[in-house]
N, C-alpha and C positions, 0 to 999 in steps of 0.2 A: 941581175936576172933572178926571177922568183924561183922558189923551190918547185912550184907546179910546172913552170916552163922547162926547168932542167929535167924534171921527170918525163915530160912529154918528149923532149928531145932525145932522152936516153932510150925511150921506147922506140922512137923512129929509127934511131941508129942501130938498135939491136935487131930490127927486122929488115934493115936495108938490104942485106945479102939474100933475103928471101922475098924479093920484090914480086916474084910470080905467085907467092902465097900470101900476099898482103890481105889485110882485112877488108870487109865490105864497106863501101862508101868511104866515109872519113874515119872509120874505126882504126885504132892504132894496132890492134892485135893481129896475129897471123891467122889466116883461115885454116880450117881443119883438114883432116885427111879425107879424101874421096876415093871410094872403091872404084875400080875400072869397069865393073860389071853394071848392067842395068836390070831392072825387074821385068821379066817377060810377061808377067801377069797384069801389068799396068799399061793401059793404052794412053791415058791422059797424063802428061807431064812425067813420062817414064824415066827421063834422064836428068841427072843433076845439072842444074843451070837453066833448064827450060822454064818458061814462064807463060802465064795466060792472064788476060784481063777480062773481068766480068763487069759489065756496065751496071751503073746504079739503076735501081727500080723505083717506080713511083710508090711512095709510101715507105720506102726503105727495104732492106733485105730481110728475109725471114731468119729464123734461128740458124746459126752456123755451128756445126758440130765437128769436133776433132776427137777421134776415138782410137784406142789402142787395144789390141788383143794379143795374147801370147799363151803358150802352153808350158807346163812344167816339163823339165827334161826327164826322160826315162834313163835311169842310171843302173847299170848291171851291178848286182851285189858282189862283194869281194868273196874270195874263197873258192876252192876247187869244186865242191859239191854244188854251190850256188851257180857257178858258171855252167856246170854239167846239166843242172836242171833249168838253166836259163831263167833264173830268178832275177827280176828287176824291181826297182823301187823308184818312186818319184823324188826328184830333187827339187825342193821348193825354190821358185824363181820369183823375185819381186822386181818387176819392171815398172817404173813410174812415168806417167805422162805429165808434161808441164808446158808452160809457155812463158815467154817474156813479153811484156806489153809496154807500149808508150802511148799516152793520150795526147791530144792536140794541145792541152793546157800544160804540158810538160811533165806530168806525173808518169813515173815509170815503176815497174815492179815485176815480180814473178808470181805465177800461179802454179802451185804443185801441192801434193799432199804432204810431202816432207816439210815440216815447219808449220803445218796447218794453214797454208796460204791458199785458201779456197776461193778467194775473191768474192764477187757479187754480180748477179745477173742484171738486176733492175737499177742498181746504183753503181757508181764508179768502182772498179774500172770496166763494168759491163761485160766481164768475163768471169766464168764460174766453173770450178772443178766440182763434179758431182759426187766424188767419193773415192777413197783409196781401196784398191784390190791388191792383196799381197801374194796371191798364189797363181793367178791366171786360170783358175778352174771354172769361172763363170761361163755361161753360154753367151755367145755373141761378144760384144765389146766389153772389155774388162774395166777400162777407165774412160771417162768422157769429159771433155771440156766444151762448154757452150759459150758462144759469143752472141751477144744481143744484137742481132742484125738491125733492129730498129734504131739502135744508138751507134751504128757504124760511123756516123759523122763525127762522133766524139773521139774515135780511135784513130791513131796515126799508123801503128803497125803492131803486129803480133807474130812472134817467132815460136812455132810449135816444136817441141823436142821430146825425146824419150831418153831415159837413162836407166842403167842397170844398178839397182840399189843393193841387191843381195842375191847370191846363189847361182849366178850364171857365169861361166868362164869367158864367153865371148858372144858376139852378136850372131855369128854363124851357127852357133849351137841352138839358140832359142828362136831366132828369126821372127821377132814380133811384127805384127802388121799394124800400120798406122793409116787411118782413113780420114781424109778431109772432105766433109760433106756439106755442100750448099744445095738446098732444095732447088730442083729444076736444072742442076748442072751435073756434068759428068763427074763422078767421085774421083778424087786423086788418092791412089793407094800406094804406099811405100812400104817395102819390107827391108829394114836394115839387115845387111848380111856382109860382115867383114870378119875375117878370121884373125882377130887381134884381141888380146885381153888387157891392153893398156889404154883403151879408149872407151870409157864408160858412158859417154854422153853423145847422142846423135841429134844434131839440129836438122829437123826434117824439112820444114817449109816456112816461108815468110808470107804473111798476109799484109799488104800495104794499102793504105788509103790513097787512091789516085783520083782526085776530083769526085770523091764519094763512091767511086767504083772500087773493086778489089783486084789488086794485082797479086797473083799467087806465084811464088817461085819455089821450085823444088831445089833444095840445097843438099840434103842427105850428106852432111859433113860430120865427121867424128872428132871428138875432143877428149882429152884426159879428164876434164872436169867442167863444172858450170862456169867458173871464172874465166877459163880460156875461151869458152864459147861466147861469153858475154863480151870479152875484149874484141873478139873477131867481128861482132856485129854492133858494138858501140853503144850498149845500153847503159853502162856505167854504174852497175849495182855493186853492193858490198856482199861478199859471200863468206860464210863461216861453216866450219865442220859441225857434225852432230850426228844423232841417230834417232830413229823413230821410237 
């Protein structure tokens, strides 16, 4: 038996007792944590697990945008007089927007500012990150990923995610907002909010090519890192540590 087969069997055995949390599709990894609450501000795909199909259009889809916005945390300054005078300061929060992609020709990868993986809009993978924002102080959307709708036929699937890179103790403290925007369609808006500081990555939603239409699924699953999220959805990328 090959080493690869032994490794796959070991992964399957390790997750056998967590069958109810098995990965998506044929993925070997365990799925992430899902908070029991829903977002009352979102009417479209407001609950994890809900999906919707958008039929293909003549001439292809227009530009598809995934955006994230967040605010710096207001932190009360230490010391008796500071508390007495109610002095506060901003704690810098760096939340990054990213996605995993798979093309129909088999190419797979990640798009995110960390590692300068900005992709390309007019060339493969037809997915582009417009730039890194490290504070959340911009008006409107802080970070944006664009998908070339005219080349949607080349794309098999895209998994949108956000992750806490620096400065935030948990999702419930910063509550970033992620918007999935397809012109002419109801926006999907997700606000990650879970009071845990051990899950720094949130897989928000999957875009899947179904007969050149788009199937969107709200996942809103939390993982301790990118590698765990990858295993749950079966993209099979290699991940390394590092810093900006």
